[in-house]
N, CA, C, O and CB atoms as a CASP TS submission, in Angstrom:
PFRMAT TS
TARGET T0000
AUTHOR 0000-0000-0000
METHOD Language model
MODEL 1
PARENT N/A
ATOM      1  N   MET     1       5.408   0.682 -19.125  1.00  0.00           N
ATOM      2  CA  MET     1       4.724  -0.160 -18.168  1.00  0.00           C
ATOM      3  C   MET     1       3.589   0.651 -17.534  1.00  0.00           C
ATOM      4  O   MET     1       3.713   1.860 -17.336  1.00  0.00           O
ATOM      5  CB  MET     1       5.713  -0.697 -17.087  1.00  0.00           C
ATOM      6  N   LYS     2       2.492  -0.024 -17.222  1.00  0.00           N
ATOM      7  CA  LYS     2       1.328   0.662 -16.670  1.00  0.00           C
ATOM      8  C   LYS     2       1.240   0.492 -15.157  1.00  0.00           C
ATOM      9  O   LYS     2       1.663  -0.519 -14.597  1.00  0.00           O
ATOM     10  CB  LYS     2       0.057   0.145 -17.324  1.00  0.00           C
ATOM     11  N   CYS     3       0.678   1.516 -14.514  1.00  0.00           N
ATOM     12  CA  CYS     3       0.404   1.481 -13.081  1.00  0.00           C
ATOM     13  C   CYS     3      -0.654   0.405 -12.824  1.00  0.00           C
ATOM     14  O   CYS     3      -1.685   0.370 -13.495  1.00  0.00           O
ATOM     15  CB  CYS     3      -0.073   2.885 -12.557  1.00  0.00           C
ATOM     16  N   THR     4      -0.400  -0.453 -11.871  1.00  0.00           N
ATOM     17  CA  THR     4      -1.338  -1.522 -11.530  1.00  0.00           C
ATOM     18  C   THR     4      -2.644  -0.965 -10.975  1.00  0.00           C
ATOM     19  O   THR     4      -3.698  -1.569 -11.172  1.00  0.00           O
ATOM     20  CB  THR     4      -0.708  -2.475 -10.518  1.00  0.00           C
ATOM     21  N   LYS     5      -2.598   0.168 -10.288  1.00  0.00           N
ATOM     22  CA  LYS     5      -3.787   0.749  -9.652  1.00  0.00           C
ATOM     23  C   LYS     5      -4.671   1.497 -10.649  1.00  0.00           C
ATOM     24  O   LYS     5      -5.874   1.244 -10.720  1.00  0.00           O
ATOM     25  CB  LYS     5      -3.369   1.694  -8.532  1.00  0.00           C
ATOM     26  N   CYS     6      -4.081   2.418 -11.424  1.00  0.00           N
ATOM     27  CA  CYS     6      -4.897   3.285 -12.288  1.00  0.00           C
ATOM     28  C   CYS     6      -4.715   3.038 -13.780  1.00  0.00           C
ATOM     29  O   CYS     6      -5.503   3.534 -14.585  1.00  0.00           O
ATOM     30  CB  CYS     6      -4.582   4.711 -11.997  1.00  0.00           C
ATOM     31  N   GLY     7      -3.696   2.283 -14.159  1.00  0.00           N
ATOM     32  CA  GLY     7      -3.471   1.984 -15.561  1.00  0.00           C
ATOM     33  C   GLY     7      -2.707   3.046 -16.331  1.00  0.00           C
ATOM     34  O   GLY     7      -2.533   2.928 -17.544  1.00  0.00           O
ATOM     35  N   LYS     8      -2.247   4.085 -15.639  1.00  0.00           N
ATOM     36  CA  LYS     8      -1.486   5.154 -16.296  1.00  0.00           C
ATOM     37  C   LYS     8      -0.158   4.593 -16.808  1.00  0.00           C
ATOM     38  O   LYS     8       0.542   3.867 -16.102  1.00  0.00           O
ATOM     39  CB  LYS     8      -1.238   6.346 -15.316  1.00  0.00           C
ATOM     40  N   GLU     9       0.169   4.944 -18.048  1.00  0.00           N
ATOM     41  CA  GLU     9       1.427   4.516 -18.652  1.00  0.00           C
ATOM     42  C   GLU     9       2.579   5.284 -18.005  1.00  0.00           C
ATOM     43  O   GLU     9       2.543   6.512 -17.936  1.00  0.00           O
ATOM     44  CB  GLU     9       1.409   4.737 -20.196  1.00  0.00           C
ATOM     45  N   GLU    10       3.596   4.568 -17.533  1.00  0.00           N
ATOM     46  CA  GLU    10       4.745   5.168 -16.871  1.00  0.00           C
ATOM     47  C   GLU    10       6.032   4.731 -17.559  1.00  0.00           C
ATOM     48  O   GLU    10       6.215   3.551 -17.857  1.00  0.00           O
ATOM     49  CB  GLU    10       4.775   4.787 -15.380  1.00  0.00           C
ATOM     50  N   ILE    11       6.917   5.685 -17.810  1.00  0.00           N
ATOM     51  CA  ILE    11       8.218   5.365 -18.384  1.00  0.00           C
ATOM     52  C   ILE    11       9.112   4.740 -17.311  1.00  0.00           C
ATOM     53  O   ILE    11       9.811   3.759 -17.564  1.00  0.00           O
ATOM     54  CB  ILE    11       8.884   6.634 -18.981  1.00  0.00           C
ATOM     55  N   LEU    12       9.075   5.327 -16.106  1.00  0.00           N
ATOM     56  CA  LEU    12       9.848   4.810 -14.975  1.00  0.00           C
ATOM     57  C   LEU    12       8.905   4.532 -13.805  1.00  0.00           C
ATOM     58  O   LEU    12       8.783   5.363 -12.905  1.00  0.00           O
ATOM     59  CB  LEU    12      10.965   5.814 -14.556  1.00  0.00           C
ATOM     60  N   PRO    13       8.246   3.391 -13.803  1.00  0.00           N
ATOM     61  CA  PRO    13       7.305   3.088 -12.721  1.00  0.00           C
ATOM     62  C   PRO    13       8.039   2.749 -11.419  1.00  0.00           C
ATOM     63  O   PRO    13       9.215   2.387 -11.427  1.00  0.00           O
ATOM     64  CB  PRO    13       6.390   1.922 -13.125  1.00  0.00           C
ATOM     65  N   PHE    14       7.329   2.872 -10.323  1.00  0.00           N
ATOM     66  CA  PHE    14       7.845   2.501  -9.009  1.00  0.00           C
ATOM     67  C   PHE    14       7.392   1.073  -8.712  1.00  0.00           C
ATOM     68  O   PHE    14       6.230   0.732  -8.935  1.00  0.00           O
ATOM     69  CB  PHE    14       7.354   3.499  -7.896  1.00  0.00           C
ATOM     70  N   ARG    15       8.297   0.244  -8.214  1.00  0.00           N
ATOM     71  CA  ARG    15       7.934  -1.117  -7.828  1.00  0.00           C
ATOM     72  C   ARG    15       7.794  -1.157  -6.317  1.00  0.00           C
ATOM     73  O   ARG    15       8.698  -0.747  -5.590  1.00  0.00           O
ATOM     74  CB  ARG    15       8.994  -2.157  -8.323  1.00  0.00           C
ATOM     75  N   CYS    16       6.670  -1.647  -5.852  1.00  0.00           N
ATOM     76  CA  CYS    16       6.419  -1.771  -4.421  1.00  0.00           C
ATOM     77  C   CYS    16       7.278  -2.909  -3.866  1.00  0.00           C
ATOM     78  O   CYS    16       7.262  -4.022  -4.391  1.00  0.00           O
ATOM     79  CB  CYS    16       4.902  -2.024  -4.136  1.00  0.00           C
ATOM     80  N   ALA    17       8.018  -2.619  -2.813  1.00  0.00           N
ATOM     81  CA  ALA    17       8.891  -3.622  -2.202  1.00  0.00           C
ATOM     82  C   ALA    17       8.114  -4.705  -1.466  1.00  0.00           C
ATOM     83  O   ALA    17       8.673  -5.748  -1.127  1.00  0.00           O
ATOM     84  CB  ALA    17       9.851  -2.955  -1.248  1.00  0.00           C
ATOM     85  N   TYR    18       6.835  -4.467  -1.219  1.00  0.00           N
ATOM     86  CA  TYR    18       6.034  -5.409  -0.435  1.00  0.00           C
ATOM     87  C   TYR    18       5.196  -6.341  -1.307  1.00  0.00           C
ATOM     88  O   TYR    18       5.116  -7.538  -1.031  1.00  0.00           O
ATOM     89  CB  TYR    18       5.129  -4.650   0.505  1.00  0.00           C
ATOM     90  N   CYS    19       4.569  -5.804  -2.360  1.00  0.00           N
ATOM     91  CA  CYS    19       3.723  -6.644  -3.222  1.00  0.00           C
ATOM     92  C   CYS    19       4.345  -6.881  -4.600  1.00  0.00           C
ATOM     93  O   CYS    19       3.820  -7.667  -5.389  1.00  0.00           O
ATOM     94  CB  CYS    19       2.350  -6.002  -3.389  1.00  0.00           C
ATOM     95  N   ASN    20       5.465  -6.203  -4.895  1.00  0.00           N
ATOM     96  CA  ASN    20       6.206  -6.356  -6.153  1.00  0.00           C
ATOM     97  C   ASN    20       5.424  -5.965  -7.400  1.00  0.00           C
ATOM     98  O   ASN    20       5.736  -6.439  -8.493  1.00  0.00           O
ATOM     99  CB  ASN    20       6.652  -7.766  -6.293  1.00  0.00           C
ATOM    100  N   GLN    21       4.418  -5.114  -7.260  1.00  0.00           N
ATOM    101  CA  GLN    21       3.683  -4.611  -8.411  1.00  0.00           C
ATOM    102  C   GLN    21       4.214  -3.220  -8.757  1.00  0.00           C
ATOM    103  O   GLN    21       4.913  -2.599  -7.957  1.00  0.00           O
ATOM    104  CB  GLN    21       2.146  -4.573  -8.125  1.00  0.00           C
ATOM    105  N   TYR    22       3.878  -2.737  -9.954  1.00  0.00           N
ATOM    106  CA  TYR    22       4.384  -1.458 -10.435  1.00  0.00           C
ATOM    107  C   TYR    22       3.309  -0.381 -10.387  1.00  0.00           C
ATOM    108  O   TYR    22       2.138  -0.635 -10.670  1.00  0.00           O
ATOM    109  CB  TYR    22       4.914  -1.601 -11.853  1.00  0.00           C
ATOM    110  N   PHE    23       3.742   0.862 -10.012  1.00  0.00           N
ATOM    111  CA  PHE    23       2.805   1.958  -9.817  1.00  0.00           C
ATOM    112  C   PHE    23       3.367   3.278 -10.327  1.00  0.00           C
ATOM    113  O   PHE    23       4.578   3.453 -10.465  1.00  0.00           O
ATOM    114  CB  PHE    23       2.445   2.081  -8.350  1.00  0.00           C
ATOM    115  N   CYS    24       2.445   4.207 -10.602  1.00  0.00           N
ATOM    116  CA  CYS    24       2.818   5.568 -10.980  1.00  0.00           C
ATOM    117  C   CYS    24       3.208   6.328  -9.710  1.00  0.00           C
ATOM    118  O   CYS    24       3.097   5.792  -8.608  1.00  0.00           O
ATOM    119  CB  CYS    24       1.645   6.293 -11.736  1.00  0.00           C
ATOM    120  N   SER    25       3.661   7.564  -9.861  1.00  0.00           N
ATOM    121  CA  SER    25       4.092   8.342  -8.700  1.00  0.00           C
ATOM    122  C   SER    25       2.952   8.609  -7.724  1.00  0.00           C
ATOM    123  O   SER    25       3.194   8.745  -6.525  1.00  0.00           O
ATOM    124  CB  SER    25       4.691   9.655  -9.152  1.00  0.00           C
ATOM    125  N   ALA    26       1.723   8.685  -8.210  1.00  0.00           N
ATOM    126  CA  ALA    26       0.576   8.947  -7.338  1.00  0.00           C
ATOM    127  C   ALA    26       0.219   7.736  -6.473  1.00  0.00           C
ATOM    128  O   ALA    26      -0.392   7.895  -5.416  1.00  0.00           O
ATOM    129  CB  ALA    26      -0.628   9.353  -8.175  1.00  0.00           C
ATOM    130  N   HIS    27       0.587   6.542  -6.902  1.00  0.00           N
ATOM    131  CA  HIS    27       0.214   5.320  -6.184  1.00  0.00           C
ATOM    132  C   HIS    27       1.420   4.524  -5.693  1.00  0.00           C
ATOM    133  O   HIS    27       1.293   3.331  -5.417  1.00  0.00           O
ATOM    134  CB  HIS    27      -0.634   4.445  -7.073  1.00  0.00           C
ATOM    135  N   ARG    28       2.586   5.158  -5.580  1.00  0.00           N
ATOM    136  CA  ARG    28       3.809   4.431  -5.260  1.00  0.00           C
ATOM    137  C   ARG    28       3.891   3.930  -3.818  1.00  0.00           C
ATOM    138  O   ARG    28       4.562   2.931  -3.559  1.00  0.00           O
ATOM    139  CB  ARG    28       4.977   5.303  -5.534  1.00  0.00           C
ATOM    140  N   LEU    29       3.227   4.597  -2.877  1.00  0.00           N
ATOM    141  CA  LEU    29       3.279   4.177  -1.480  1.00  0.00           C
ATOM    142  C   LEU    29       2.242   3.091  -1.189  1.00  0.00           C
ATOM    143  O   LEU    29       1.162   3.097  -1.780  1.00  0.00           O
ATOM    144  CB  LEU    29       3.056   5.379  -0.558  1.00  0.00           C
ATOM    145  N   PRO    30       2.556   2.162  -0.287  1.00  0.00           N
ATOM    146  CA  PRO    30       1.614   1.077   0.017  1.00  0.00           C
ATOM    147  C   PRO    30       0.216   1.570   0.393  1.00  0.00           C
ATOM    148  O   PRO    30      -0.780   0.964  -0.002  1.00  0.00           O
ATOM    149  CB  PRO    30       2.159   0.237   1.142  1.00  0.00           C
ATOM    150  N   GLU    31       0.138   2.657   1.148  1.00  0.00           N
ATOM    151  CA  GLU    31      -1.157   3.200   1.558  1.00  0.00           C
ATOM    152  C   GLU    31      -1.951   3.741   0.374  1.00  0.00           C
ATOM    153  O   GLU    31      -3.182   3.767   0.411  1.00  0.00           O
ATOM    154  CB  GLU    31      -0.960   4.300   2.587  1.00  0.00           C
ATOM    155  N   GLN    32      -1.260   4.169  -0.668  1.00  0.00           N
ATOM    156  CA  GLN    32      -1.915   4.790  -1.817  1.00  0.00           C
ATOM    157  C   GLN    32      -2.444   3.773  -2.823  1.00  0.00           C
ATOM    158  O   GLN    32      -3.290   4.112  -3.650  1.00  0.00           O
ATOM    159  CB  GLN    32      -0.957   5.723  -2.504  1.00  0.00           C
ATOM    160  N   HIS    33      -1.965   2.550  -2.769  1.00  0.00           N
ATOM    161  CA  HIS    33      -2.459   1.558  -3.732  1.00  0.00           C
ATOM    162  C   HIS    33      -3.119   0.361  -3.055  1.00  0.00           C
ATOM    163  O   HIS    33      -3.252  -0.706  -3.654  1.00  0.00           O
ATOM    164  CB  HIS    33      -1.320   1.076  -4.608  1.00  0.00           C
ATOM    165  N   ASP    34      -3.533   0.545  -1.800  1.00  0.00           N
ATOM    166  CA  ASP    34      -4.213  -0.532  -1.061  1.00  0.00           C
ATOM    167  C   ASP    34      -3.408  -1.831  -1.125  1.00  0.00           C
ATOM    168  O   ASP    34      -3.929  -2.894  -1.465  1.00  0.00           O
ATOM    169  CB  ASP    34      -5.633  -0.763  -1.626  1.00  0.00           C
ATOM    170  N   CYS    35      -2.148  -1.713  -0.794  1.00  0.00           N
ATOM    171  CA  CYS    35      -1.219  -2.843  -0.876  1.00  0.00           C
ATOM    172  C   CYS    35      -1.725  -4.032  -0.056  1.00  0.00           C
ATOM    173  O   CYS    35      -2.019  -3.889   1.131  1.00  0.00           O
ATOM    174  CB  CYS    35       0.178  -2.422  -0.388  1.00  0.00           C
ATOM    175  N   PRO    36      -1.827  -5.205  -0.690  1.00  0.00           N
ATOM    176  CA  PRO    36      -2.280  -6.385   0.050  1.00  0.00           C
ATOM    177  C   PRO    36      -1.260  -6.843   1.093  1.00  0.00           C
ATOM    178  O   PRO    36      -1.602  -7.603   1.998  1.00  0.00           O
ATOM    179  CB  PRO    36      -2.568  -7.523  -0.916  1.00  0.00           C
ATOM    180  N   ALA    37      -0.023  -6.390   0.974  1.00  0.00           N
ATOM    181  CA  ALA    37       1.029  -6.766   1.914  1.00  0.00           C
ATOM    182  C   ALA    37       1.410  -5.593   2.813  1.00  0.00           C
ATOM    183  O   ALA    37       2.540  -5.533   3.299  1.00  0.00           O
ATOM    184  CB  ALA    37       2.260  -7.272   1.160  1.00  0.00           C
ATOM    185  N   ILE    38       0.485  -4.661   3.040  1.00  0.00           N
ATOM    186  CA  ILE    38       0.795  -3.459   3.816  1.00  0.00           C
ATOM    187  C   ILE    38       1.221  -3.795   5.244  1.00  0.00           C
ATOM    188  O   ILE    38       1.958  -3.029   5.864  1.00  0.00           O
ATOM    189  CB  ILE    38      -0.413  -2.529   3.844  1.00  0.00           C
ATOM    190  N   HIS    39       0.771  -4.920   5.766  1.00  0.00           N
ATOM    191  CA  HIS    39       1.178  -5.314   7.117  1.00  0.00           C
ATOM    192  C   HIS    39       2.696  -5.480   7.217  1.00  0.00           C
ATOM    193  O   HIS    39       3.257  -5.344   8.305  1.00  0.00           O
ATOM    194  CB  HIS    39       0.481  -6.620   7.522  1.00  0.00           C
ATOM    195  N   LEU    40       3.361  -5.770   6.114  1.00  0.00           N
ATOM    196  CA  LEU    40       4.818  -5.883   6.109  1.00  0.00           C
ATOM    197  C   LEU    40       5.485  -4.514   6.175  1.00  0.00           C
ATOM    198  O   LEU    40       6.621  -4.393   6.632  1.00  0.00           O
ATOM    199  CB  LEU    40       5.285  -6.629   4.863  1.00  0.00           C
ATOM    200  N   ALA    41       4.776  -3.483   5.717  1.00  0.00           N
ATOM    201  CA  ALA    41       5.321  -2.132   5.697  1.00  0.00           C
ATOM    202  C   ALA    41       5.149  -1.436   7.040  1.00  0.00           C
ATOM    203  O   ALA    41       5.851  -0.469   7.333  1.00  0.00           O
ATOM    204  CB  ALA    41       4.656  -1.316   4.602  1.00  0.00           C
ATOM    205  N   ARG    42       4.228  -1.917   7.851  1.00  0.00           N
ATOM    206  CA  ARG    42       3.945  -1.286   9.137  1.00  0.00           C
ATOM    207  C   ARG    42       4.815  -1.885  10.238  1.00  0.00           C
ATOM    208  O   ARG    42       5.159  -3.067  10.219  1.00  0.00           O
ATOM    209  CB  ARG    42       2.460  -1.437   9.493  1.00  0.00           C
ATOM    210  N   SER    43       5.154  -1.032  11.192  1.00  0.00           N
ATOM    211  CA  SER    43       5.880  -1.514  12.360  1.00  0.00           C
ATOM    212  C   SER    43       4.910  -2.265  13.267  1.00  0.00           C
ATOM    213  O   SER    43       3.700  -2.073  13.149  1.00  0.00           O
ATOM    214  CB  SER    43       6.561  -0.338  13.123  1.00  0.00           C
ATOM    215  N   PRO    44       5.399  -3.105  14.161  1.00  0.00           N
ATOM    216  CA  PRO    44       4.505  -3.820  15.076  1.00  0.00           C
ATOM    217  C   PRO    44       3.650  -2.880  15.926  1.00  0.00           C
ATOM    218  O   PRO    44       2.487  -3.181  16.195  1.00  0.00           O
ATOM    219  CB  PRO    44       5.314  -4.723  15.982  1.00  0.00           C
ATOM    220  N   VAL    45       4.206  -1.754  16.348  1.00  0.00           N
ATOM    221  CA  VAL    45       3.451  -0.788  17.154  1.00  0.00           C
ATOM    222  C   VAL    45       2.324  -0.185  16.327  1.00  0.00           C
ATOM    223  O   VAL    45       1.190  -0.090  16.797  1.00  0.00           O
ATOM    224  CB  VAL    45       4.380   0.329  17.689  1.00  0.00           C
ATOM    225  N   GLU    46       2.629   0.219  15.105  1.00  0.00           N
ATOM    226  CA  GLU    46       1.607   0.801  14.236  1.00  0.00           C
ATOM    227  C   GLU    46       0.502  -0.209  13.938  1.00  0.00           C
ATOM    228  O   GLU    46      -0.675   0.150  13.915  1.00  0.00           O
ATOM    229  CB  GLU    46       2.237   1.297  12.927  1.00  0.00           C
ATOM    230  N   THR    47       0.867  -1.454  13.714  1.00  0.00           N
ATOM    231  CA  THR    47      -0.116  -2.498  13.443  1.00  0.00           C
ATOM    232  C   THR    47      -1.060  -2.675  14.626  1.00  0.00           C
ATOM    233  O   THR    47      -2.269  -2.806  14.435  1.00  0.00           O
ATOM    234  CB  THR    47       0.583  -3.823  13.123  1.00  0.00           C
ATOM    235  N   SER    48      -0.526  -2.681  15.845  1.00  0.00           N
ATOM    236  CA  SER    48      -1.388  -2.855  17.018  1.00  0.00           C
ATOM    237  C   SER    48      -2.314  -1.663  17.203  1.00  0.00           C
ATOM    238  O   SER    48      -3.454  -1.840  17.633  1.00  0.00           O
ATOM    239  CB  SER    48      -0.544  -3.058  18.278  1.00  0.00           C
ATOM    240  N   ILE    49      -1.858  -0.451  16.892  1.00  0.00           N
ATOM    241  CA  ILE    49      -2.708   0.741  16.987  1.00  0.00           C
ATOM    242  C   ILE    49      -3.844   0.652  15.980  1.00  0.00           C
ATOM    243  O   ILE    49      -4.999   0.901  16.325  1.00  0.00           O
ATOM    244  CB  ILE    49      -1.882   2.030  16.754  1.00  0.00           C
ATOM    245  N   VAL    50      -3.531   0.303  14.747  1.00  0.00           N
ATOM    246  CA  VAL    50      -4.550   0.192  13.699  1.00  0.00           C
ATOM    247  C   VAL    50      -5.573  -0.877  14.067  1.00  0.00           C
ATOM    248  O   VAL    50      -6.776  -0.666  13.907  1.00  0.00           O
ATOM    249  CB  VAL    50      -3.899  -0.137  12.336  1.00  0.00           C
ATOM    250  N   GLU    51      -5.107  -2.016  14.557  1.00  0.00           N
ATOM    251  CA  GLU    51      -6.022  -3.097  14.930  1.00  0.00           C
ATOM    252  C   GLU    51      -6.910  -2.714  16.108  1.00  0.00           C
ATOM    253  O   GLU    51      -8.088  -3.068  16.131  1.00  0.00           O
ATOM    254  CB  GLU    51      -5.238  -4.353  15.268  1.00  0.00           C
ATOM    255  N   SER    52      -6.358  -1.993  17.091  1.00  0.00           N
ATOM    256  CA  SER    52      -7.176  -1.593  18.238  1.00  0.00           C
ATOM    257  C   SER    52      -8.223  -0.567  17.823  1.00  0.00           C
ATOM    258  O   SER    52      -9.343  -0.592  18.333  1.00  0.00           O
ATOM    259  CB  SER    52      -6.293  -1.024  19.359  1.00  0.00           C
ATOM    260  N   ARG    53      -7.883   0.325  16.918  1.00  0.00           N
ATOM    261  CA  ARG    53      -8.864   1.301  16.418  1.00  0.00           C
ATOM    262  C   ARG    53      -9.969   0.602  15.636  1.00  0.00           C
ATOM    263  O   ARG    53     -11.140   0.962  15.750  1.00  0.00           O
ATOM    264  CB  ARG    53      -8.176   2.357  15.528  1.00  0.00           C
ATOM    265  N   ALA    54      -9.600  -0.382  14.857  1.00  0.00           N
ATOM    266  CA  ALA    54     -10.595  -1.123  14.078  1.00  0.00           C
ATOM    267  C   ALA    54     -11.539  -1.873  15.010  1.00  0.00           C
ATOM    268  O   ALA    54     -12.735  -1.966  14.733  1.00  0.00           O
ATOM    269  CB  ALA    54      -9.908  -2.107  13.105  1.00  0.00           C
ATOM    270  N   GLY    55     -11.018  -2.407  16.109  1.00  0.00           N
ATOM    271  CA  GLY    55     -11.847  -3.108  17.078  1.00  0.00           C
ATOM    272  C   GLY    55     -12.839  -2.183  17.753  1.00  0.00           C
ATOM    273  O   GLY    55     -13.974  -2.582  18.018  1.00  0.00           O
ATOM    274  N   ARG    56     -12.430  -0.948  18.037  1.00  0.00           N
ATOM    275  CA  ARG    56     -13.334   0.033  18.654  1.00  0.00           C
ATOM    276  C   ARG    56     -14.420   0.467  17.692  1.00  0.00           C
ATOM    277  O   ARG    56     -15.550   0.722  18.109  1.00  0.00           O
ATOM    278  CB  ARG    56     -12.553   1.254  19.133  1.00  0.00           C
ATOM    279  N   GLU    57     -14.096   0.555  16.407  1.00  0.00           N
ATOM    280  CA  GLU    57     -15.086   0.980  15.411  1.00  0.00           C
ATOM    281  C   GLU    57     -16.161  -0.078  15.221  1.00  0.00           C
ATOM    282  O   GLU    57     -17.308   0.252  14.920  1.00  0.00           O
ATOM    283  CB  GLU    57     -14.406   1.278  14.072  1.00  0.00           C
ATOM    284  N   ARG    58     -15.806  -1.341  15.391  1.00  0.00           N
ATOM    285  CA  ARG    58     -16.777  -2.429  15.235  1.00  0.00           C
ATOM    286  C   ARG    58     -17.754  -2.490  16.406  1.00  0.00           C
ATOM    287  O   ARG    58     -18.880  -2.965  16.256  1.00  0.00           O
ATOM    288  CB  ARG    58     -16.052  -3.766  15.099  1.00  0.00           C
ATOM    289  N   SER    59     -17.324  -2.011  17.565  1.00  0.00           N
ATOM    290  CA  SER    59     -18.165  -2.083  18.777  1.00  0.00           C
ATOM    291  C   SER    59     -19.295  -1.092  18.757  1.00  0.00           C
ATOM    292  O   SER    59     -20.082  -1.034  19.702  1.00  0.00           O
ATOM    293  CB  SER    59     -17.333  -1.852  20.010  1.00  0.00           C
TER
END
């Protein structure tokens, strides 16, 4: 099976619990493969911190 992010062939790929896609060891974490469901992996506190930082960067 191939890594969804880089296409590397993997004998034992990692399946993301949030987006259900398969990845190599380099892209197994949600942050490493730009997971579209990363908001599910973050705690509510972490999400509010990220959103507040993004709001400051836009200003």
